[in-house]
C-alpha positions, 0 to 999 in steps of 0.5 A: 328644309326646302331641300330636305323636302325636295329629296323626300319628294323624290323618294316618295316618287320612287315609291309611287313609281313602284306602286304604279308598276304593280298596277294590273292595267299598265301595259308591258310597254309602259312598264318598260318605259317606267323602269327606264325613267326610274333608273335614270332618276336614280342615277341623276338623284344619286349625283345630286340632281334633286330638282329635276321635275319631269312634270316641268321638263316634259309637259305630256306626262302620258308619253312615257317613251319620250320621257324615258328618252329625255331622262336617259339623255340627262342621265347620260349627259349626252355621250356622242355616238361612234364614228359610223363611216366605214374605213375608206381604204385610202392612199397618199394622194397624187399631185392632181387629185384630192384625197378623201379617207374612204374605202372607195377612195384609192387613188394610188392602188390599181391598174391591170392589163398590157404586158404579158400575152396571158394578161392580154388574153384574159382581158380579151376573154373578159371583154367577150364575157362581160360585154360592151360596157366592160370593154368600154371601161377597158378602152377608157383605162388605156386612153387614160394611161396614155394621157397620164404617161404623156403628161408625166413627160411634160415635167419629169424625165422620159428618155430612151434606152441608149441615153440612159445606159450611156449616162448611168451612174455606177451603183454596182456596189449597192446591195439590197435586202428583200422583204415579203409583200405579205399574203396578198399579191400586187393588185396588177400583174401578180403573175408577172411579178412572180409573187410570192417572191420577196418584192419589197427592196431596200438598199443597203447603201446610199445613192448620194451623200448627206451633203448632197441631200442637204443641198436638195433640202435647202433648195426646196426650202428656198422654193417654199416647201414649208409653206405648204401642207395637205390632208391625207387621211387623218393627218396633215402632211407637210411638204409639196409636190415637185411640180411646184419645186422646179429647181428641186425637180431638176435634181430629181430628173437627173437622178431618174435618168442616171440612178433610179430608172436603171435601178428599178429596171434591174430590180423588177425585170419581170415587169419592166422591159427597159428603163425608158418605159418608166414614168414618174406619175406623182412625186413629192418631198415630204417633211415630218415633224411634231406638227406633221408627225406621220401618215396613215397606213395606206397604199400608193397610186402606181404600179411601183413606188419608191421612197428615198430618205433625205435626212440623216437618221440621227437628226430625228427621233421616231419616224421611219417606214413600216409595212403593216403585215410585218408589224408597225414596230418593224421599221425599215432601216433607212439612213440618208440616201437609202431607198425603198422600191416596191409594188404600190399596193402594199400597205405601209405607213410612216411612224410618228416623228417625236423630235426633229425633222425628217424629209423623204422623197416619194414617187409613184411610177407608171410603166408605159407599156403596161396598163393597170386595169385593176387600179384604174377600174377602182379609181373610177369606181371611187369617183363614181361613189363620191358623185353618188352613183353607187350602182355604177361604182359597185359595177367597177369594183366588181369588174376589178375583181373579175380581173383580180379576184384577190383584190382586197381593196376592191372587196373593202370598197364594196363592203363600204358601199354595202355598209352605206346601203345598210346591207350589213350581211353582204357587207360582212361577207365582203370584208371577211373575204378581204380579211381572210386573204389578208390573214387579218393583217389590215387594221382598216378592214378590222375597223370596218368589220367592227363597225358592221358588227356593231350595226348588227347589234353584235357588240362583243364581236365588234369589240374583238374586231376593234381590239385586233385592229388596235394591236395592228395600229394603236395610233388610230384615233377613230378606232380608239374612240369607237372601241371606247364607246363599245367598252363603255356600253359594256360597262368597262368604264375604266377601259373606256376612259383609257381609250378616250385618253389614247384618242386625245393623245393621238389627236388632241382636237378629237372633240368627241373623245373629250366629250365622252371622256367627260361624260364617263367621269361625270357618271362616276361622280367626278364633276371636277375632272368632267368639267375639264374634259368638257371645256377641252371639247368646247375649246378644241372642236367647234362642231362638238362645242355646243354639245359640250356646252350642254354637258357643262350646263348639266354638270353645273346644274348638278353641282348647283343642286348639291350646293343648294342641298347643303345650304350654300346658296351663293355657290349654288346660284353661281353654278346655275348661272354658269349653266344658263350661260352655257345653254344660251351660248349653245342654242344658236350654234345648235340651230346653225348645225341643225340647219346644215346639210351635215346635221346628224342625229346627235345634233337633233338629240341635243337640240331637243334637250335645250328647252327642258334644260333651259326651263330647268335652269330657270326653275332652279335659279328661281328656287335658289333665289326664293330660298335666299328670300330674294323674291324680286330676283326670283320673279325677274328670273321667271319673267325671263322664262316666260319671255324665252318660252311664252308658249310653255305653261310651266313657265307661266305657272312658275311666274304665277307662284312667285307673284302669289307669294309676293301678294300680287294676286291680280298678276298671279291670276293672269299668269295662272290663266295663261298657264291653264289656257296653254295646258288646254291647247297643248292637251287638245293638240297632244303636245 
C-alpha cells in the first residue's frame, strides 16, 4: 500500500506541477525550470525511482534552477563531459626530451634556414622587417643547431667524405619506390626539396640479412631493451634509445658509415651536400607487441627520418608504417632489412600489432650545414606554451609562419592556444586554414575543428568534423569518445554506445567511456548491463572511479525502488545498502579530487550531488525497514543520517517521524525542534 500511495503521490505531483505552470504569476524563467524538473522526474519515475523527494533532496524549494540542475543530474546518472583539450600536434619524442600530446608540442617537426642563397636572403630580409627579437631567435636557432650537431657526434658516427666513400658497402642493386608526401611541402627547405616531387623513398630490397637483424635484436635484449617503455601521445612504446644500448649502437654506427649516410646523400642530393654533413639526432629501437601495439599519427623531430624494419614480416600480424594522406590502410611493404627514408614532417603512424613482435629502428637526422629555423622556432614556442607564456609562444609560431606560410603544424599550434584562450572564432580560422592546405587529410586537425565547433554550440558541424576524423583514424580513443557524446546529445543512443564500445576496444582503461556507456544503458532501462559498465570504470580508472561509484549508487537506488514497489523488501534492502556503500567509498575520493589542482567541473558536479544522494539512501533504507516493520532498524538508520548530516533539517525530521511512530514522544519532540531550528536558520541565510 505504501508503494502504491507513493506512486500516486508522484502522479499527483505531476498534476499539481501542470497547474503551477498555468499560473499567471509564474515568471517565464521559472516556467522553464519547472518544465526541466518535470521532464527529469518523469524520466526517473519511469525507471522506478519512486522515492525521490525534492523536498528532502533540495531544502531550498524556491531555487528552481538548482533543483532542475540536480534533478537532471540524477536523471542523467552523471555522464562525463567530452575531452576538451585540443589535439596537440605531437611527435615521437627525442631521446633528451619528454613528450606531451599537444598541438603546441612538436619536438620533431621543424627547422629552417642555412643551405641555399635564396633561403639565406629570405631569413635576412625577415630579420630586417621583423626586428631584433626575430633576429635574436634566429641566432639562437643557429647556436642550438651547432650544439645539437656537436652532441650527436659524441655518440653517433660523424665522418669525413673520404672515410665514408672508401668504406662504403655496395648496395647499387637496391632500388626504391617513391611516394608523394601529400599536399603540403616539408616544413623546412621546401623549395630545395623540389617539392612536389615524390620524396618518400622505400627500398625494394634489404640492407642486411634476417640473421644479422636477429643478432642485433639479441644484443639489444641482452642490454635491457624490454625493460624500458615511454609514453608517446596516447600510447606507450616499448624499446629504448640507442644511447642506452652501447653494443647495439656500435652496429648502428657502422651502418651509418657504410650504408645509410651514403644512401641518404644519394636519395636527397638537393639538400645533402655530402654524407659527412649528416648527423643522427635521436635513434631508438622500438618493440611493438600486444601490450605496446602502435604509435599515434605523428611527425618526426628532424629534417630527415629513416625507419628500418628489424623483424621478418611473417613473425607478426598487423603492424607496419602508413602515411595519413595515403590512407591508414595503405601500409608500406617493408620486410626485414628494408628501409624508409623521408622528410621528418610528413604525418605517419605505426599500425597496431595484433600478434607476435615487431622491431623497428628509427632515426631522426640533422644536416650540419642547414639550420631548420621553422622546426626550432616551433619547438621553442611549444616550450614557452608549456611554461604558460602563451603570448611569446604565439609569437614564435607566427615567426615560423613568416618563414613558411604553409606550415600547417604552426597553424594548428596557434589554433590550440586560441582555443585555450576561448577565442573560438580565430581558432576556427587557423584550423580551417591548416585543413585547407592539408586537403582535409589530418585526423588531429579535424578533431580540433570538431572541438572548436562544439564550444560554439555548432553541434551538427562538430559531429561532421569528428566523423571525417574517424574515417582517417578510427583507432583514436579520444575522438571516438567525443563523437559518442555528441551523438548521444543528438539522441542517437545506439550510435553513441557504438562509439563507446570502439573507445574501450582501443583503450580498455578509458574510464569515461565505460561510465558514459553505462549511463546510456541505464537511460534505456538496462540496469544490469549499466552496472557492468560502471563497475568496469571503477576497476580500470582511478580518476573516474568515484564518479562511477555514484552512478552505481543511482543504479542500486533505482533497482531498490523497483524491488520495494513489488513488495520484495529483502532485495530492496540489499540494493539500497549497496548504494550506500558506494556513496561512502566515493566521498573521500571525490574530496581528494576536489582538492587537487587538476580538479574539473565534473568532480565538483559529482561532489555537489553526494549529500542529496546520501540523504536519499538514508531515507530509502529507513522506509524499506519501516515497511518491513523493523522500526528499530529504521531508527538506527535515521540516527546515522543525523550523525552524517547534523545540520540538515530533513535528517532530523526523518528521525522525529520514526521516534513518533514508536511512541518516543519526548525524543521525537526534540528532533522536531532541531529540524524546525535548522529550517529557520537555513531560511534566514537563504540556504
